[in-house]
C-alpha positions in Angstrom: 0.0 0.0 0.0 1.4 3.4 -1.1 1.5 5.9 1.8 2.8 8.9 -0.1 5.9 10.6 -1.5 8.5 10.7 1.2 11.3 12.9 -0.3 13.1 14.2 -3.3 16.8 13.8 -3.6 19.3 16.1 -5.2 23.0 15.5 -5.8 25.3 18.5 -5.4 29.0 19.4 -5.6 28.6 21.6 -2.5 26.4 20.1 0.3 27.0 22.8 2.8 26.0 25.6 0.3 22.9 23.8 -0.9 21.7 22.7 2.5 22.3 26.2 3.8 20.2 27.7 1.0 17.2 25.5 1.8 17.6 26.0 5.5 18.0 29.8 5.3 15.5 30.6 2.6 12.8 27.9 3.0 13.0 27.1 6.7 14.1 23.4 6.4 15.8 21.8 9.4 18.4 19.0 9.4 16.7 15.7 10.1 19.9 13.6 9.8 23.4 14.1 8.5 26.0 11.4 8.0 28.9 10.4 5.9 29.6 6.9 4.5 32.5 5.2 2.8 33.3 2.1 0.7 33.0 -0.2 3.8 29.2 0.5 4.1 27.7 -2.6 2.5 24.2 -1.2 2.5 25.2 1.8 0.4 27.1 -0.5 -2.0 23.9 -2.5 -2.5 21.4 0.3 -2.7 23.2 3.2 -4.5 23.7 1.5 -7.9 27.5 1.7 -7.7 30.0 -0.9 -6.5 32.0 1.6 -4.4 30.4 4.7 -3.0 31.7 7.4 -0.6 30.0 10.6 0.4 27.7 12.4 2.7 23.9 12.8 2.9 21.8 15.3 4.7 18.0 15.0 5.0 16.2 18.3 5.4 12.6 18.4 6.6 9.9 21.0 7.0 6.6 19.6 8.1 5.9 16.6 6.0 8.2 17.8 3.1 11.7 16.4 2.8 14.7 17.1 0.6 17.6 14.6 0.6 20.9 16.1 -0.4 23.9 14.0 -1.5 27.5 15.0 -2.1 29.4 12.0 -3.6 33.2 11.6 -3.6 32.9 8.1 -5.2 32.0 7.4 -7.9 33.1 10.6 -9.4 30.0 12.6 -10.2 29.3 13.7 -13.8 28.7 17.4 -13.7 25.4 18.8 -14.8 25.3 20.1 -18.4 24.4 23.7 -17.4 21.2 25.1 -16.0 18.2 22.8 -16.5 15.1 23.9 -18.2 11.6 22.8 -17.2 11.4 21.0 -20.6 14.5 18.9 -20.0 14.1 15.2 -19.3 14.4 14.2 -15.7 13.4 16.1 -12.6 12.2 19.4 -13.8 11.7 21.5 -10.7 10.7 21.5 -7.0 7.5 23.3 -6.0 6.9 25.1 -2.7 3.3 26.1 -1.9 3.3 29.5 -0.2 1.0 32.1 1.1 1.5 35.7 0.1 3.7 34.9 -2.9 4.7 38.5 -3.6 6.1 38.8 -0.1 8.0 35.5 -0.4 9.3 36.5 -3.8 10.5 39.9 -2.5 12.1 38.3 0.6 14.0 35.7 -1.5 15.0 38.3 -4.2 16.3 40.7 -1.5 18.5 37.8 -0.3 20.0 37.4 -3.7 18.0 34.5 -5.0 17.7 34.6 -8.8 14.2 34.4 -10.4 13.1 33.9 -14.0 10.1 36.3 -13.5 8.0 38.0 -10.9 4.8 36.1 -9.7 2.4 35.6 -12.6 -1.3 35.1 -12.3 -2.4 31.8 -14.1 -6.2 31.2 -13.7 -6.6 30.3 -10.0 -2.9 30.4 -8.9 0.1 32.7 -8.9 3.5 31.2 -9.7 7.1 32.1 -10.3 10.3 30.1 -10.8 13.7 30.7 -9.3 17.1 28.8 -9.1 19.0 27.4 -6.2 22.8 27.8 -6.0 23.2 24.6 -8.1 20.9 26.0 -10.8 18.0 23.7 -10.0 14.6 25.2 -10.7 12.1 25.7 -8.0 8.6 27.1 -8.2 6.7 29.2 -5.7 3.0 28.5 -5.9 0.1 30.3 -4.3 -3.5 29.0 -4.6 -6.0 31.9 -4.8 -9.5 32.0 -3.3 
């Protein structure tokens, strides 16, 4: 029986920077933080690589979770530049907010890059921004 979506995972070249971004700007808290190396048999079996080494941080806010990985082994393949929503794979993270204009201004004042200001689309307002790794995120406010 499916209970629900537990978390979304992102791989990053700079775990401290990305975790700090989501803690500072979106109010996430660290649920766990640990490093592993090649001697960890469970990670060897579950991470689709014979030898893995790295660190993982699980961030939580309410029922929402982001799992952030920084791998040393295997050597990560760098992203091919900023992703577009149309690119295959994970397109973006979406955060439901209240008072989207205030959230947009708060984040923009903190130096967060946005593709546009909040835009009205039928019964919602939305805008997209980028985290320090270039991952797209959406702010979404339901109206009415």
